[in-house]
C-alpha positions as CSV (number, residue, x, y, z in Angstrom):
1,X,-22.9,5.5,-78.4
2,X,-22.9,8.8,-80.0
3,X,-19.8,10.0,-81.9
4,X,-18.4,13.0,-80.4
5,X,-17.0,15.8,-82.7
6,X,-13.5,16.5,-81.7
7,X,-13.6,20.4,-82.7
8,X,-16.6,20.7,-80.2
9,X,-14.4,18.8,-77.4
10,X,-11.3,21.6,-78.2
11,X,-13.6,24.4,-78.4
12,X,-15.3,23.4,-75.0
13,X,-11.8,22.8,-73.2
14,X,-10.6,26.2,-74.6
15,X,-13.9,28.2,-73.0
16,X,-13.4,26.4,-69.6
17,X,-9.3,27.5,-69.5
18,X,-10.3,30.9,-70.8
19,X,-12.7,31.6,-68.0
20,X,-10.4,29.8,-65.2
21,X,-7.4,31.5,-66.8
22,X,-9.3,34.7,-66.2
23,X,-10.3,33.9,-62.7
24,X,-6.9,33.3,-61.6
25,X,-5.9,36.0,-63.4
26,X,-8.3,38.5,-61.8
27,X,-7.3,36.8,-58.2
28,X,-4.1,37.4,-58.5
29,X,-3.7,40.7,-60.4
30,X,-6.8,42.6,-59.7
31,X,-6.3,43.2,-55.9
32,X,-2.7,44.7,-56.4
33,X,-1.9,48.0,-57.7
34,X,1.1,50.0,-57.7
35,X,0.3,52.1,-54.9
36,X,-0.6,49.0,-52.8
37,X,-4.3,49.9,-53.1
38,X,-7.0,47.6,-54.7
39,X,-8.2,47.9,-58.3
40,X,-11.6,46.8,-58.4
41,X,-12.0,47.8,-61.8
42,X,-9.2,45.5,-62.9
43,X,-10.7,42.7,-61.8
44,X,-14.2,43.2,-62.7
45,X,-12.8,43.6,-66.6
46,X,-10.9,40.6,-66.5
47,X,-13.8,38.7,-64.8
48,X,-16.4,39.8,-67.1
49,X,-14.0,39.4,-70.7
50,X,-12.7,35.7,-69.5
51,X,-16.6,34.8,-68.8
52,X,-17.9,36.3,-72.3
53,X,-15.1,34.9,-74.2
54,X,-15.2,31.8,-72.5
55,X,-19.0,31.3,-73.1
56,X,-18.6,32.2,-76.5
57,X,-16.1,29.2,-76.7
58,X,-18.4,26.9,-74.9
59,X,-21.4,28.2,-77.1
60,X,-19.5,27.4,-80.3
61,X,-19.1,23.8,-78.7
62,X,-22.4,23.2,-78.4
63,X,-23.6,24.4,-81.9
64,X,-21.1,22.1,-83.4
65,X,-22.1,19.3,-81.1
66,X,-26.0,20.0,-81.8
67,X,-25.1,19.8,-85.6
68,X,-23.4,16.7,-85.6
69,X,-26.2,15.3,-83.4
70,X,-28.4,16.1,-86.6
71,X,-25.8,15.0,-89.2
72,X,-25.6,11.4,-87.5
73,X,-29.5,11.4,-87.1
74,X,-30.2,12.0,-90.6
75,X,-27.4,9.8,-92.1
76,X,-28.9,6.9,-90.3
77,X,-32.7,8.0,-91.2
78,X,-31.4,8.3,-94.9
79,X,-29.8,4.9,-94.8
80,X,-32.7,3.2,-93.3
81,X,-35.1,4.8,-95.9
82,X,-32.4,3.5,-98.6
83,X,-32.7,0.4,-97.1
84,X,-36.4,0.5,-97.3
85,X,-36.9,1.5,-100.6
86,X,-34.7,-1.7,-102.1
87,X,-37.4,-3.7,-100.7
88,X,-40.8,-2.4,-101.9
89,X,-42.5,-5.7,-100.5
90,X,-41.9,-4.6,-96.7
91,X,-43.5,-0.9,-97.4
92,X,-46.4,-0.5,-94.6
93,X,-50.1,-0.7,-95.8
94,X,-51.6,2.4,-96.3
95,X,-53.8,3.6,-93.8
96,X,-57.4,3.3,-94.3
97,X,-59.4,6.5,-93.6
98,X,-63.3,6.4,-94.7
99,X,-64.8,9.7,-96.6
100,X,-62.1,11.8,-96.8
101,X,-62.6,14.6,-99.4
102,X,-59.7,16.2,-101.9
103,X,-59.0,19.5,-101.0
104,X,-59.3,22.2,-103.9
105,X,-55.4,22.5,-103.9
106,X,-55.0,19.3,-105.0
107,X,-57.8,19.0,-107.2
108,X,-56.0,22.0,-109.0
109,X,-52.4,20.3,-108.9
110,X,-54.3,17.2,-110.3
111,X,-55.9,19.2,-113.5
112,X,-52.2,20.6,-113.5
113,X,-51.0,17.2,-114.4
114,X,-53.5,16.7,-117.1
115,X,-53.5,19.4,-118.8
116,X,-55.8,20.1,-121.7
117,X,-57.6,16.7,-120.6
118,X,-61.2,15.8,-119.1
119,X,-60.3,13.7,-115.9
120,X,-62.5,12.4,-113.1
121,X,-61.4,11.9,-109.7
122,X,-62.1,10.0,-106.8
123,X,-60.5,9.6,-103.4
124,X,-59.7,6.4,-102.1
125,X,-60.6,5.2,-98.9
126,X,-56.7,4.8,-98.6
127,X,-55.1,7.9,-96.8
128,X,-53.5,10.3,-99.7
129,X,-54.5,8.2,-102.5
130,X,-56.8,9.0,-105.1
131,X,-58.0,7.5,-108.6
132,X,-58.1,9.5,-111.9
133,X,-59.7,8.5,-115.0
134,X,-59.0,10.0,-117.9
135,X,-62.4,10.7,-120.3
136,X,-62.5,8.0,-123.0
137,X,-60.2,5.3,-121.3
138,X,-61.1,2.4,-119.3
139,X,-57.6,2.1,-117.5
140,X,-57.3,4.3,-114.3
141,X,-54.3,6.3,-112.6
142,X,-53.5,6.1,-109.1
143,X,-52.0,9.3,-107.8
144,X,-50.1,9.7,-104.2
145,X,-51.3,13.3,-102.5
146,X,-48.9,13.0,-99.8
147,X,-46.1,15.0,-101.1
148,X,-45.3,18.5,-102.5
149,X,-47.3,17.7,-105.8
150,X,-49.2,14.4,-106.9
151,X,-47.1,11.6,-108.0
152,X,-48.1,8.6,-110.4
153,X,-48.0,5.2,-108.7
154,X,-47.8,2.3,-111.0
155,X,-47.7,-1.3,-110.8
156,X,-44.4,-1.4,-111.4
157,X,-43.3,1.0,-108.7
158,X,-45.6,-0.2,-106.0
159,X,-47.2,-3.4,-107.4
160,X,-49.0,-4.6,-103.8
161,X,-50.5,-1.0,-103.4
162,X,-51.7,-0.2,-107.1
163,X,-53.5,-3.5,-107.0
164,X,-55.0,-2.9,-103.8
165,X,-56.2,0.3,-105.0
166,X,-57.4,-1.3,-108.1
167,X,-59.2,-3.9,-106.3
168,X,-61.0,-1.7,-104.3
169,X,-62.2,0.2,-107.5
170,X,-63.3,-2.5,-109.4
171,X,-65.6,-4.0,-106.6
172,X,-67.1,-0.3,-105.6
173,X,-70.5,-0.6,-105.9
174,X,-71.0,2.2,-108.8
175,X,-69.0,1.3,-111.7
176,X,-67.0,4.5,-113.2
177,X,-66.4,7.6,-111.3
């Protein structure tokens, strides 16, 4: 059950009350004029202004209700994300994707991460992950490319994933990048 915002409820009630009150006022006072004639201009003015004012209140209540839904959805997602980040062993396996290429944007971002160093870069069969080897070093570094900028993945941060990619790298037919 979704929690409703009390301010949205109050604004919606006020909106309907203004519209109903305007209709009643127009029905009672509109047709009567001091000389006994019909006052159509007064009736239309009261009806229109009460309708517009009531709809503004109802519209604001809808905006608040939608913002409340978004807030609840985001707070539920962040709590589930936090719970998932505490247990790294239950992370989904990365999707295997054959023959994907690193885009020039990714290559530029990786070179910015290693300024002044000669690096060799290899796309892994796992989506959004690549291997980087700095010239003159035997160890590899694993980068995740799915975010705004490349992020290093270590054996401490994500041991299962890191070892899986390291195993793939060492079992490749051609050793080296």
